[in-house]
C-alpha positions as CSV (number, residue, x, y, z in Angstrom):
1,M,0.1,-0.1,-0.2
2,A,2.8,2.5,0.9
3,L,4.5,1.7,-2.2
4,E,1.6,2.5,-4.3
5,K,1.2,5.7,-2.8
6,R,4.9,6.6,-3.3
7,L,4.7,5.3,-7.1
8,K,1.3,7.7,-7.4
9,A,3.3,10.7,-6.0
10,K,6.0,9.8,-8.4
11,R,4.2,10.0,-11.3
12,F,2.3,13.0,-10.5
13,F,5.4,15.0,-9.6
14,C,7.0,13.6,-13.0
15,S,4.0,14.8,-14.9
16,L,4.4,18.6,-13.9
17,S,6.1,21.1,-16.1
18,D,9.1,23.0,-14.9
19,D,6.9,26.0,-14.7
20,E,4.4,24.0,-12.1
21,I,7.6,22.6,-10.2
22,N,8.9,26.3,-10.0
23,R,5.5,27.7,-8.6
24,L,4.9,24.8,-6.1
25,A,8.6,25.7,-4.9
26,A,8.0,29.3,-4.6
27,S,5.0,28.5,-2.9
28,L,7.1,26.3,-0.2
29,Q,9.9,29.0,0.0
30,G,10.5,30.3,3.9
31,R,8.1,27.9,5.3
32,D,9.2,25.7,8.0
33,L,8.1,22.4,6.6
34,S,8.6,20.6,9.9
35,R,5.8,22.9,11.7
36,F,3.7,22.7,8.8
37,S,0.2,23.7,9.7
38,P,-3.4,23.8,8.5
39,A,-2.8,27.8,8.0
40,D,0.0,27.1,5.8
41,L,-1.9,24.5,3.5
42,L,-4.6,26.9,3.2
43,S,-1.9,29.8,2.1
44,M,-0.7,27.2,-0.7
45,I,-3.9,26.5,-1.9
46,K,-4.7,30.1,-2.5
47,Q,-1.5,30.2,-4.5
48,N,-1.7,27.1,-6.2
49,P,-5.6,26.0,-6.3
50,K,-5.5,24.2,-9.5
51,M,-2.2,22.2,-8.6
52,L,-3.2,21.2,-5.2
53,W,-6.5,20.1,-6.2
54,S,-5.1,17.8,-8.5
55,M,-2.7,16.6,-5.9
56,R,-6.0,15.5,-3.8
57,K,-5.6,12.1,-5.7
58,L,-2.3,11.6,-3.8
59,M,-4.1,11.3,-0.3
60,M,-6.6,8.8,-1.7
């Protein structure tokens, strides 16, 4: 099961364009990922709504 989720994540990130990866990286810049909060997630959704909507498939 865990291996399947990792494979899904790999496929998703490999399908992103350079521009999408850059936008995702920019939205993570300056955030302490060890203390990632729901407020941080909401902020990222506001910055990248389409990309994060497509990432929901990784959670299933």
